[in-house]
PyMOL Python script that loads the backbone (N, CA, C, O; Angstrom):
from pymol import cmd

cmd.read_pdbstr("""\
ATOM      1  N   MET A   1       0.901  -1.169  -0.034  1.00  0.00           N
ATOM      2  CA  MET A   1       0.025   0.017   0.074  1.00  0.00           C
ATOM      3  C   MET A   1       1.048   1.256   0.066  1.00  0.00           C
ATOM      4  O   MET A   1       2.199   1.150   0.488  1.00  0.00           O
ATOM      5  N   THR A   2       0.589   2.263  -0.381  1.00  0.00           N
ATOM      6  CA  THR A   2       1.346   3.491  -0.733  1.00  0.00           C
ATOM      7  C   THR A   2       0.293   4.611  -0.160  1.00  0.00           C
ATOM      8  O   THR A   2      -0.828   4.598  -0.668  1.00  0.00           O
ATOM      9  N   ILE A   3       0.511   5.368   0.638  1.00  0.00           N
ATOM     10  CA  ILE A   3      -0.265   6.709   0.956  1.00  0.00           C
ATOM     11  C   ILE A   3       0.891   7.764   0.809  1.00  0.00           C
ATOM     12  O   ILE A   3       1.992   7.781   1.358  1.00  0.00           O
ATOM     13  N   THR A   4       0.297   8.686  -0.138  1.00  0.00           N
ATOM     14  CA  THR A   4       1.036   9.874  -0.563  1.00  0.00           C
ATOM     15  C   THR A   4       0.251  11.060  -0.832  1.00  0.00           C
ATOM     16  O   THR A   4      -0.882  11.001  -1.311  1.00  0.00           O
ATOM     17  N   GLY A   5       0.901  12.249  -0.496  1.00  0.00           N
ATOM     18  CA  GLY A   5       0.100  13.354  -0.917  1.00  0.00           C
ATOM     19  C   GLY A   5      -0.951  13.977  -0.101  1.00  0.00           C
ATOM     20  O   GLY A   5      -1.503  15.017  -0.460  1.00  0.00           O
ATOM     21  N   GLY A   6      -1.281  13.272   1.153  1.00  0.00           N
ATOM     22  CA  GLY A   6      -2.401  13.686   2.005  1.00  0.00           C
ATOM     23  C   GLY A   6      -2.066  15.133   2.783  1.00  0.00           C
ATOM     24  O   GLY A   6      -0.912  15.541   2.917  1.00  0.00           O
ATOM     25  N   GLN A   7      -2.970  15.680   3.161  1.00  0.00           N
ATOM     26  CA  GLN A   7      -3.165  16.772   3.903  1.00  0.00           C
ATOM     27  C   GLN A   7      -4.197  16.966   4.882  1.00  0.00           C
ATOM     28  O   GLN A   7      -5.368  16.920   4.507  1.00  0.00           O
ATOM     29  N   SER A   8      -3.916  17.179   6.091  1.00  0.00           N
ATOM     30  CA  SER A   8      -4.889  17.125   6.990  1.00  0.00           C
ATOM     31  C   SER A   8      -4.370  17.958   8.268  1.00  0.00           C
ATOM     32  O   SER A   8      -3.154  18.101   8.400  1.00  0.00           O
ATOM     33  N   PRO A   9      -5.236  18.500   9.192  1.00  0.00           N
ATOM     34  CA  PRO A   9      -4.911  19.320  10.404  1.00  0.00           C
ATOM     35  C   PRO A   9      -4.082  18.178  11.311  1.00  0.00           C
ATOM     36  O   PRO A   9      -3.056  18.520  11.898  1.00  0.00           O
ATOM     37  N   PHE A  10      -4.528  16.955  11.384  1.00  0.00           N
ATOM     38  CA  PHE A  10      -3.893  15.927  12.190  1.00  0.00           C
ATOM     39  C   PHE A  10      -3.673  14.730  11.298  1.00  0.00           C
ATOM     40  O   PHE A  10      -4.544  14.228  10.587  1.00  0.00           O
ATOM     41  N   GLY A  11      -2.584  14.375  11.392  1.00  0.00           N
ATOM     42  CA  GLY A  11      -2.352  12.982  10.374  1.00  0.00           C
ATOM     43  C   GLY A  11      -2.565  13.099   8.880  1.00  0.00           C
ATOM     44  O   GLY A  11      -3.548  12.646   8.295  1.00  0.00           O
ATOM     45  N   GLY A  12      -1.622  13.707   8.346  1.00  0.00           N
ATOM     46  CA  GLY A  12      -1.712  14.032   6.977  1.00  0.00           C
ATOM     47  C   GLY A  12      -1.915  12.648   6.105  1.00  0.00           C
ATOM     48  O   GLY A  12      -2.750  12.619   5.200  1.00  0.00           O
ATOM     49  N   GLY A  13      -1.179  11.610   6.398  1.00  0.00           N
ATOM     50  CA  GLY A  13      -1.132  10.339   5.817  1.00  0.00           C
ATOM     51  C   GLY A  13      -2.361   9.365   6.617  1.00  0.00           C
ATOM     52  O   GLY A  13      -3.190   8.774   5.926  1.00  0.00           O
ATOM     53  N   ILE A  14      -2.381   9.285   7.848  1.00  0.00           N
ATOM     54  CA  ILE A  14      -3.025   8.400   8.578  1.00  0.00           C
ATOM     55  C   ILE A  14      -3.446   8.997  10.073  1.00  0.00           C
ATOM     56  O   ILE A  14      -2.559   9.368  10.841  1.00  0.00           O
ATOM     57  N   LEU A  15      -4.516   9.053  10.354  1.00  0.00           N
ATOM     58  CA  LEU A  15      -5.113   9.388  11.607  1.00  0.00           C
ATOM     59  C   LEU A  15      -5.586   8.052  12.349  1.00  0.00           C
ATOM     60  O   LEU A  15      -6.473   7.411  11.785  1.00  0.00           O
ATOM     61  N   ASN A  16      -5.061   7.553  13.602  1.00  0.00           N
ATOM     62  CA  ASN A  16      -5.533   6.692  14.117  1.00  0.00           C
ATOM     63  C   ASN A  16      -6.224   7.204  15.534  1.00  0.00           C
ATOM     64  O   ASN A  16      -5.412   7.728  16.296  1.00  0.00           O
ATOM     65  N   SER A  17      -7.383   7.148  15.938  1.00  0.00           N
ATOM     66  CA  SER A  17      -7.928   7.727  17.148  1.00  0.00           C
ATOM     67  C   SER A  17      -8.372   6.641  17.824  1.00  0.00           C
ATOM     68  O   SER A  17      -9.273   5.937  17.366  1.00  0.00           O
ATOM     69  N   SER A  18      -7.685   6.359  19.173  1.00  0.00           N
ATOM     70  CA  SER A  18      -8.074   5.382  19.754  1.00  0.00           C
ATOM     71  C   SER A  18      -8.355   4.002  19.226  1.00  0.00           C
ATOM     72  O   SER A  18      -9.003   3.266  19.970  1.00  0.00           O
ATOM     73  N   GLY A  19      -7.978   3.546  18.084  1.00  0.00           N
ATOM     74  CA  GLY A  19      -7.937   2.152  17.452  1.00  0.00           C
ATOM     75  C   GLY A  19      -6.747   1.489  17.326  1.00  0.00           C
ATOM     76  O   GLY A  19      -5.721   1.893  17.873  1.00  0.00           O
ATOM     77  N   THR A  20      -6.800   0.457  16.619  1.00  0.00           N
ATOM     78  CA  THR A  20      -5.523  -0.201  16.451  1.00  0.00           C
ATOM     79  C   THR A  20      -5.157  -0.129  15.091  1.00  0.00           C
ATOM     80  O   THR A  20      -6.058  -0.408  14.301  1.00  0.00           O
ATOM     81  N   LEU A  21      -3.941   0.209  14.571  1.00  0.00           N
ATOM     82  CA  LEU A  21      -3.427   0.391  13.594  1.00  0.00           C
ATOM     83  C   LEU A  21      -2.232  -0.618  13.268  1.00  0.00           C
ATOM     84  O   LEU A  21      -1.346  -0.786  14.106  1.00  0.00           O
ATOM     85  N   THR A  22      -2.214  -1.241  12.130  1.00  0.00           N
ATOM     86  CA  THR A  22      -1.144  -2.124  11.613  1.00  0.00           C
ATOM     87  C   THR A  22      -0.720  -1.664  10.032  1.00  0.00           C
ATOM     88  O   THR A  22      -1.496  -1.528   9.087  1.00  0.00           O
ATOM     89  N   VAL A  23       0.589  -1.488  10.038  1.00  0.00           N
ATOM     90  CA  VAL A  23       1.039  -0.828   8.735  1.00  0.00           C
ATOM     91  C   VAL A  23       2.044  -2.079   8.174  1.00  0.00           C
ATOM     92  O   VAL A  23       3.020  -2.355   8.872  1.00  0.00           O
ATOM     93  N   VAL A  24       1.854  -2.700   7.146  1.00  0.00           N
ATOM     94  CA  VAL A  24       2.941  -3.679   6.808  1.00  0.00           C
ATOM     95  C   VAL A  24       3.263  -3.565   5.209  1.00  0.00           C
ATOM     96  O   VAL A  24       2.376  -3.476   4.361  1.00  0.00           O
ATOM     97  N   ASN A  25       4.496  -3.580   4.957  1.00  0.00           N
ATOM     98  CA  ASN A  25       4.987  -3.506   3.556  1.00  0.00           C
ATOM     99  C   ASN A  25       4.287  -2.412   2.609  1.00  0.00           C
ATOM    100  O   ASN A  25       3.787  -2.520   1.489  1.00  0.00           O
ATOM    101  N   SER A  26       4.441  -1.295   3.497  1.00  0.00           N
ATOM    102  CA  SER A  26       4.052  -0.114   2.903  1.00  0.00           C
ATOM    103  C   SER A  26       4.869   1.282   2.693  1.00  0.00           C
ATOM    104  O   SER A  26       5.893   1.491   3.342  1.00  0.00           O
ATOM    105  N   THR A  27       4.478   2.012   1.966  1.00  0.00           N
ATOM    106  CA  THR A  27       5.223   3.478   1.922  1.00  0.00           C
ATOM    107  C   THR A  27       4.271   4.597   2.146  1.00  0.00           C
ATOM    108  O   THR A  27       3.189   4.804   1.597  1.00  0.00           O
ATOM    109  N   ILE A  28       4.919   5.306   3.102  1.00  0.00           N
ATOM    110  CA  ILE A  28       3.920   6.560   3.461  1.00  0.00           C
ATOM    111  C   ILE A  28       4.835   7.913   3.196  1.00  0.00           C
ATOM    112  O   ILE A  28       5.844   8.075   3.883  1.00  0.00           O
ATOM    113  N   SER A  29       4.530   8.711   2.368  1.00  0.00           N
ATOM    114  CA  SER A  29       5.500   9.574   1.841  1.00  0.00           C
ATOM    115  C   SER A  29       4.618  11.017   1.475  1.00  0.00           C
ATOM    116  O   SER A  29       3.491  11.047   0.980  1.00  0.00           O
ATOM    117  N   ASP A  30       5.420  12.134   1.843  1.00  0.00           N
ATOM    118  CA  ASP A  30       5.139  13.344   1.175  1.00  0.00           C
ATOM    119  C   ASP A  30       3.661  13.804   1.789  1.00  0.00           C
ATOM    120  O   ASP A  30       2.968  14.485   1.034  1.00  0.00           O
ATOM    121  N   ASN A  31       3.186  13.516   2.966  1.00  0.00           N
ATOM    122  CA  ASN A  31       2.033  13.939   3.724  1.00  0.00           C
ATOM    123  C   ASN A  31       2.549  15.244   4.643  1.00  0.00           C
ATOM    124  O   ASN A  31       3.696  15.478   5.025  1.00  0.00           O
ATOM    125  N   ILE A  32       1.431  15.947   4.852  1.00  0.00           N
ATOM    126  CA  ILE A  32       1.337  17.335   5.509  1.00  0.00           C
ATOM    127  C   ILE A  32       0.195  17.352   6.538  1.00  0.00           C
ATOM    128  O   ILE A  32      -0.950  17.132   6.141  1.00  0.00           O
ATOM    129  N   ALA A  33       0.410  17.571   7.689  1.00  0.00           N
ATOM    130  CA  ALA A  33      -0.490  18.108   8.726  1.00  0.00           C
ATOM    131  C   ALA A  33      -0.010  19.343   9.184  1.00  0.00           C
ATOM    132  O   ALA A  33       1.190  19.555   9.358  1.00  0.00           O
ATOM    133  N   SER A  34      -1.121  20.377   9.438  1.00  0.00           N
ATOM    134  CA  SER A  34      -0.821  21.550   9.765  1.00  0.00           C
ATOM    135  C   SER A  34      -0.459  21.796  11.104  1.00  0.00           C
ATOM    136  O   SER A  34       0.244  22.742  11.459  1.00  0.00           O
ATOM    137  N   PHE A  35      -1.133  20.603  12.139  1.00  0.00           N
ATOM    138  CA  PHE A  35      -0.623  20.714  13.480  1.00  0.00           C
ATOM    139  C   PHE A  35       0.237  19.549  13.770  1.00  0.00           C
ATOM    140  O   PHE A  35       1.412  19.848  13.982  1.00  0.00           O
ATOM    141  N   ASP A  36      -0.069  18.257  13.832  1.00  0.00           N
ATOM    142  CA  ASP A  36       0.646  17.132  14.277  1.00  0.00           C
ATOM    143  C   ASP A  36       0.667  15.985  13.236  1.00  0.00           C
ATOM    144  O   ASP A  36      -0.243  15.835  12.421  1.00  0.00           O
ATOM    145  N   GLY A  37       1.707  15.219  13.304  1.00  0.00           N
ATOM    146  CA  GLY A  37       1.628  13.818  12.460  1.00  0.00           C
ATOM    147  C   GLY A  37       1.560  14.063  11.063  1.00  0.00           C
ATOM    148  O   GLY A  37       0.481  13.959  10.478  1.00  0.00           O
ATOM    149  N   GLY A  38       2.653  14.393  10.441  1.00  0.00           N
ATOM    150  CA  GLY A  38       2.782  14.351   9.030  1.00  0.00           C
ATOM    151  C   GLY A  38       2.384  13.212   8.432  1.00  0.00           C
ATOM    152  O   GLY A  38       1.443  13.255   7.639  1.00  0.00           O
ATOM    153  N   GLY A  39       2.943  12.188   8.676  1.00  0.00           N
ATOM    154  CA  GLY A  39       2.625  10.721   8.123  1.00  0.00           C
ATOM    155  C   GLY A  39       1.694  10.159   8.824  1.00  0.00           C
ATOM    156  O   GLY A  39       0.710   9.715   8.231  1.00  0.00           O
ATOM    157  N   ILE A  40       1.795  10.055  10.205  1.00  0.00           N
ATOM    158  CA  ILE A  40       0.737   9.076  11.108  1.00  0.00           C
ATOM    159  C   ILE A  40       0.702   9.958  12.357  1.00  0.00           C
ATOM    160  O   ILE A  40       1.741  10.335  12.899  1.00  0.00           O
ATOM    161  N   PHE A  41      -0.444  10.259  12.774  1.00  0.00           N
ATOM    162  CA  PHE A  41      -0.949  10.617  14.025  1.00  0.00           C
ATOM    163  C   PHE A  41      -1.612   9.444  14.845  1.00  0.00           C
ATOM    164  O   PHE A  41      -2.661   8.937  14.447  1.00  0.00           O
ATOM    165  N   ASN A  42      -1.063   9.077  15.849  1.00  0.00           N
ATOM    166  CA  ASN A  42      -1.605   8.115  16.619  1.00  0.00           C
ATOM    167  C   ASN A  42      -2.070   8.692  17.938  1.00  0.00           C
ATOM    168  O   ASN A  42      -1.223   8.919  18.802  1.00  0.00           O
ATOM    169  N   ASP A  43      -3.347   8.948  18.164  1.00  0.00           N
ATOM    170  CA  ASP A  43      -3.962   9.502  19.308  1.00  0.00           C
ATOM    171  C   ASP A  43      -4.921   8.434  20.099  1.00  0.00           C
ATOM    172  O   ASP A  43      -6.029   7.957  19.850  1.00  0.00           O
ATOM    173  N   PHE A  44      -3.912   8.270  21.244  1.00  0.00           N
ATOM    174  CA  PHE A  44      -4.487   7.157  22.304  1.00  0.00           C
ATOM    175  C   PHE A  44      -4.814   5.849  21.542  1.00  0.00           C
ATOM    176  O   PHE A  44      -5.759   5.175  21.953  1.00  0.00           O
ATOM    177  N   GLY A  45      -4.187   5.484  20.586  1.00  0.00           N
ATOM    178  CA  GLY A  45      -4.606   4.108  20.083  1.00  0.00           C
ATOM    179  C   GLY A  45      -3.143   3.241  19.985  1.00  0.00           C
ATOM    180  O   GLY A  45      -2.116   3.709  20.476  1.00  0.00           O
ATOM    181  N   THR A  46      -3.166   2.180  19.428  1.00  0.00           N
ATOM    182  CA  THR A  46      -2.040   1.231  19.265  1.00  0.00           C
ATOM    183  C   THR A  46      -1.594   1.353  17.836  1.00  0.00           C
ATOM    184  O   THR A  46      -2.446   1.354  16.947  1.00  0.00           O
ATOM    185  N   ALA A  47      -0.286   1.457  17.549  1.00  0.00           N
ATOM    186  CA  ALA A  47       0.290   1.355  16.312  1.00  0.00           C
ATOM    187  C   ALA A  47       1.124   0.370  16.021  1.00  0.00           C
ATOM    188  O   ALA A  47       1.662  -0.051  17.045  1.00  0.00           O
ATOM    189  N   GLU A  48       1.437  -0.140  15.120  1.00  0.00           N
ATOM    190  CA  GLU A  48       2.527  -1.053  14.757  1.00  0.00           C
ATOM    191  C   GLU A  48       2.963  -1.031  13.249  1.00  0.00           C
ATOM    192  O   GLU A  48       2.161  -1.354  12.372  1.00  0.00           O
ATOM    193  N   VAL A  49       4.156  -0.672  12.984  1.00  0.00           N
ATOM    194  CA  VAL A  49       4.565  -0.520  11.659  1.00  0.00           C
ATOM    195  C   VAL A  49       5.768  -1.428  11.267  1.00  0.00           C
ATOM    196  O   VAL A  49       6.831  -1.342  11.881  1.00  0.00           O
ATOM    197  N   MET A  50       5.616  -2.171  10.390  1.00  0.00           N
ATOM    198  CA  MET A  50       6.635  -3.359  10.040  1.00  0.00           C
ATOM    199  C   MET A  50       6.843  -3.260   8.637  1.00  0.00           C
ATOM    200  O   MET A  50       5.923  -3.174   7.824  1.00  0.00           O
ATOM    201  N   ASN A  51       8.320  -3.274   8.291  1.00  0.00           N
ATOM    202  CA  ASN A  51       8.841  -3.475   6.963  1.00  0.00           C
ATOM    203  C   ASN A  51       8.102  -2.439   6.182  1.00  0.00           C
ATOM    204  O   ASN A  51       7.416  -2.756   5.210  1.00  0.00           O
ATOM    205  N   SER A  52       8.224  -1.250   6.575  1.00  0.00           N
ATOM    206  CA  SER A  52       7.743  -0.007   5.778  1.00  0.00           C
ATOM    207  C   SER A  52       8.501   1.118   5.626  1.00  0.00           C
ATOM    208  O   SER A  52       9.380   1.185   6.484  1.00  0.00           O
ATOM    209  N   THR A  53       8.484   2.158   4.740  1.00  0.00           N
ATOM    210  CA  THR A  53       9.226   3.272   4.760  1.00  0.00           C
ATOM    211  C   THR A  53       8.130   4.399   4.772  1.00  0.00           C
ATOM    212  O   THR A  53       7.056   4.457   4.173  1.00  0.00           O
ATOM    213  N   ILE A  54       8.737   5.278   5.643  1.00  0.00           N
ATOM    214  CA  ILE A  54       8.060   6.581   6.112  1.00  0.00           C
ATOM    215  C   ILE A  54       9.030   7.918   5.945  1.00  0.00           C
ATOM    216  O   ILE A  54       9.898   8.223   6.764  1.00  0.00           O
ATOM    217  N   VAL A  55       8.746   8.609   4.817  1.00  0.00           N
ATOM    218  CA  VAL A  55       9.713   9.678   4.248  1.00  0.00           C
ATOM    219  C   VAL A  55       8.923  10.925   3.986  1.00  0.00           C
ATOM    220  O   VAL A  55       7.712  10.955   3.768  1.00  0.00           O
ATOM    221  N   ARG A  56       9.721  11.931   4.030  1.00  0.00           N
ATOM    222  CA  ARG A  56       9.393  13.565   3.641  1.00  0.00           C
ATOM    223  C   ARG A  56       7.904  13.724   4.307  1.00  0.00           C
ATOM    224  O   ARG A  56       6.918  13.891   3.589  1.00  0.00           O
ATOM    225  N   GLN A  57       7.821  13.660   5.673  1.00  0.00           N
ATOM    226  CA  GLN A  57       6.622  14.178   6.280  1.00  0.00           C
ATOM    227  C   GLN A  57       6.800  15.438   6.713  1.00  0.00           C
ATOM    228  O   GLN A  57       7.949  15.851   6.869  1.00  0.00           O
ATOM    229  N   LEU A  58       5.729  16.231   6.971  1.00  0.00           N
ATOM    230  CA  LEU A  58       5.792  17.704   7.342  1.00  0.00           C
ATOM    231  C   LEU A  58       4.504  17.782   8.300  1.00  0.00           C
ATOM    232  O   LEU A  58       3.375  17.526   7.880  1.00  0.00           O
ATOM    233  N   GLY A  59       4.768  18.150   9.592  1.00  0.00           N
ATOM    234  CA  GLY A  59       3.943  18.224  10.594  1.00  0.00           C
ATOM    235  C   GLY A  59       4.052  19.759  11.421  1.00  0.00           C
ATOM    236  O   GLY A  59       5.195  20.034  11.785  1.00  0.00           O
ATOM    237  N   GLY A  60       3.248  20.521  11.667  1.00  0.00           N
ATOM    238  CA  GLY A  60       3.189  21.976  12.152  1.00  0.00           C
ATOM    239  C   GLY A  60       3.597  21.756  13.639  1.00  0.00           C
ATOM    240  O   GLY A  60       3.673  22.715  14.407  1.00  0.00           O
TER     241      GLY A  60
END
""", "prot")
cmd.dss("prot")
cmd.show_as("cartoon", "prot")
cmd.util.cbc("prot")
cmd.orient("prot")
């Protein structure tokens, strides 16, 4: 899976709020959050990232 070019106040690529997030064999790139979490914003949840690439994120 590829997540690229996302824009949001929180979690430009992925926002996980109180859930369970598992990212495997994925690329998360070039996402923007105006506040927090350019690529991934994990808010009181559980997150696991395996064998993945996270690059060029921007968070405020």
